[in-house]
N, C-alpha and C positions, 0 to 999 in steps of 0.2 A: 288037302282041301282047303279052300279060302273061306274064312268066316267073315260074313258081311254083318256089321253091326248098324241097325238103322236108329237114328236119333230124330225127335220131332225138331224141326228147325224154327225157333222162335223169332217172330219179327220178319220173316221173309215173305216177300208178296209172291204172287203167281208169276212165273217166269214170263208168261204172255204179257203181263202188264209192267214189267220192270223197265225202268228208263234205259235207254241206250245213250251211247256217246253223242250221237246226233240230236238227242232230245234233253239237253241240260235242264235240271229242275232248280228253279230259283227258291232259295229259302225265304220264308216270311220273315220279314224284319219289321220290328216296332218302329215306326216313324219317329217316336219320341212325342213328348207333350206339346211341343211348339207346333209340329206339324198337324197333330190331331185336332188341336184347337184351330189352326188356320183352316183345316178342311171343313169345320162346323160354321165358319163365319162367312157372310157375304162378303164378296171381293171389295166392295166399296169401302167396307170397315177397315180393310188391310192396306188400302191406298193411302200413303202418308198425307196428312192434312199439313198445309204450310203454316209457318209461324205468322203472328198477326202483330199489329201495333196496338197499343192499349186503347180501349174504348172508354166511354163514359161509364162512371161507376152509378149504379142504380141508387135511388133514394133509400136510405136506411142500412145500406149494406156496408159490411166490413171487408175492405179489400186486403188480401193477402198474396205475397209473392214468396218463391223459393228460388234460391240461386246458389250453385256451387261456384265459389270465387276463384277457384283454381289458384290460391295463394297469390292472387293479384298479377298473374302473368299473361292474363287475357288468353290469346291463342298461341303466343310466343313460345320460345324455348323454355326450358326449366328455369324456375325463378331464380336459382342460384347464378344463372348467366345473365340477369338483367339488373340494371343499375337502379338505385333508389328512385331517381327522377322518372324513370319509365314506369315503375311500379305505381307511383303516385299519379301519374297520368292516367294509368289504366283504371286506377280506383275513381278518379273524377269522371271518367266515362260511365262507370256504375251509377255514380252520383247523378249524372245526367239522365240515365235510364229511370232512376227512382223519381226524379222531377218529372218525367214525362208520364210515368205509370201512376204516381201518386198512390202508393200502397199505404195502408195504415200499420201493417206489421210485416217484416221480412224475416224468413228463416235463411241463414247462410250455413254453408258448409266450406270445408277448406279455408277456413277463416283464421288468418294467423294473428298471434300476438307477437311482441317484439322477437324477431327470429333472425339470425345472421344470414340465412339464405334468402330473405325477402325484405331486405332494407332496414331491418332493426327498428321497426315502429309497428304500432298496433293498428292492423288494417281496419278493425272493427270501429275503434275510435275515430279513425280518419274518416270512414263512411259516415259516421254519425255527424261529423263536422260538416262534411260537404253536402249531406242530403237533409240536414235538419230534423232528422229522427234522433232526438236527444236521449231517448232511453234505449239502453242496450245492455246485454248480458253475453258473455262469451265463456265457454267451456273448454279448456285446453286438454284435450284427450291425449295428445301425444306431447310429451315434454322431455327434452333432452339437454344436457349442459355437458359441454366439452371444453372446461376452462373458460375462456372469454367468448366462446362460441356457444349459443343457445338455440333452441328450437322449440316453438310452441304453435300448434295448430289444432283446430277442432272445429266446433259448430257454435253458432250465435244467434240471437234474436235482436233485431233492431225494430223500435216501435215509436210511433207517435203518442201512443197511450202509456201510462205508467205500467211497469212490469212489477207485480205486487210481490210475488214470491219466485224465487228461481231455484233450479236444481240442475246440476250437471252429473251425467252418468257416463263413465268410461267402460267400454265392453271389455271383456277378457283379452289379454294381450295375445298377439300373434306374432310371428316372426318378420311381419312386414311393417306393420304400423298399427297404432291404436285408433279405433273410431269409437264413436258414442253419440249422445244427443244431450240436448238442453231443453228444459221445459220451464214454461213461465205462466203465471196467472195473470190475466189482463181483463179489466172490467170495460165493457163496451158502453158507452154513455147512451148511444142511439138504441140500445136494447135494454133500457131501463136499467142500466148498470149491471146487467147480466154478466157473471163471471165465467170466462172460458179459459182452457188451458191450451197453449200453443207449443208445440214441441218441434225443434229442428233436428233431423235425423241424418246420419250419414252411415250407411251400411257397407260391409266389405265388397270389394269390387271383383273378387276372384272366384270364391267358393260359395255354391248355394247353401251347403250344409253350415258354413261359418255364419252366413246370413240369417239362417233360422235360428241358430243358437242366440244371435243378436237380438232377433225379434222376441225370443222367449224373455230376454232381459227387459226389454220395453214393457212387455205384458206384465212382468212381475212388478214394475213400477206404477205403470198407469192402468192396469187392468181393474183396480178397484176405486177409480177416481169418482169424485163427487160432482164434477162439472163437465160440460161438453167439451170435447177435444178436437182439435184441428192438428193433424200430424202433417208435416211438410218436409221434403228433403230430397236428397239423392240417395234412392233406395238401390241403385245399381242393379235393378231387374226390371223386367217388363212382364205384361200379362202373357206374353207369347213365350218368352225365354225362360222364365223361372215363376210360373203360376203358384206354385205352392207357397212360396214366400209371401207374395201379396195376399193370397187367401188366408194365410195364418194371421197377417196383420188385420185383414178385414173382419174376419170371423171372430177371433179371440179379443180384439178390442172394440168390437161392434162399431166398425167405421164404414163409410161409403166412399167410393171412387166415382167421380164424374166421368161418364163415358169409358168405362173400364177397357173395352176392347176396341174403341176407336183409335187408330194409329196416329198418335201426336207426337212424333218422335223429338227428343231434346238434345240428343248427343250423336255426334260431334257437331258443334254449332254450325260450322261451315258447310256441313252437308248432314243434316240430321237423319239418322237411321234407326235410333233406339229410343224407346220411351223410358228414361230412367229416373226422371224427376216428376214428384208426384204431389198432390194435395189431397189429403183424405180427411173426412169430417164425420163427426157423430151424427146419428139421424136426427137430433134435435135441431141440426142446422141444415140449411138447404142451399144448393149452388144456385144463385141467381143468374150467373153466366158461367158457361163451362170453363174448366181450367185449361187456359190456352197458353202455349209457348209464345214467346215475344220474339220478335225478329231481330233485335239488337244483339250484336255479337261481341259481348263485353267479357266472355269467358269461353272456355272450352265447351261449357253447357249453356243451352238457352235458359233464360229465366221462365218461370211459370207463374201465371197470375190468375187469381179467381175471386169473385165476389160472393160472400156468403150472407144470407139473412136467416132469422129464426124460421124454423119449419112451420110454425103455427103463428 
C-alpha cells in the first residue's frame, strides 16, 4: 500500500497562470533616486543650460563666485607634472576671469599653500596679488611633510571687503585626503553694514555617506549662527545624483538654492555634464540673478557666479 501525504503548497500560483519559458517575467527594479526625480521633471529642466559670460551687477547687489582651482593645473595633467611658470600662468588666467566678472567675494577649493607638487608658492596669495582682492583667508585641510617635501591644500576666501573673523574646519580623516571648509564674517556696506557669513566648502568626491557625515559637521558649526549665511563650493553632488546630501544642507541649515532642478552643469569644464558647484543662501537674502556657470575654462570646474540682495 502506498501512503500519499498531502501538504498545502504555500506561495504557489494556479498552474494555469504560471509563467512559461516563453513568457519571461521581468522583475520590478527600483530605478533609483536620480531616475525617480528625472521622471517628475519637465524635459526642458533636464536639458543642460550653456555657461555664460559675466553680466552687469545690479545696483546694491553683492556679487559672489565659487571656483575649484584644481591646484592651479587648469585642465592639464596632474600638477606634479607641471612647472612653476605654467602654474603661475594658469593662475593669471583665473585673475583675468576675476577682472572680467568683478566678484566681491570668491570661495576657492583645492587652493594650495606652498606645496612641492604645485610650485612651492601660495596660490591664494598669488591670486590676491593678480586680482586686487586684498583680503584672503586659507584653511589647509590637508597637510603633509616629508622632509623637504610639503603639501598644503584646502579651501579659501578672497574678498574686496575685510574678513572680520575666520574659522577653518577640517572634516574627519579618510584614506584618500582631508577636506573641509572655511567661514568668514563680512560686513556689506551697501546693505547698511549688514554682517553675513560666507563659507567655502569642499565635500568628498566619492562616497555619499561620507558627504553626509561632512554635512553634519557643517551643521554643528553653522547651525546656530546669528547672521545670514552664503555657502559656496564644490559639493561633489547634484540634485539628481545625490539629492539627500543637498536636501540635508538646505533643510538643516535653512538655505535656499537658485533653480535647484535646472540643469546648469559645471563639471568637467570642457564638456559640462554634472552640476557639482553651488551657491546656497539664507532666506534673508535673495538671488538678484541666477547662479550661473561661467564659460571661461580656467580649471577642470567652471566658476559659478551669483548676485545677492537683501530679501526685504
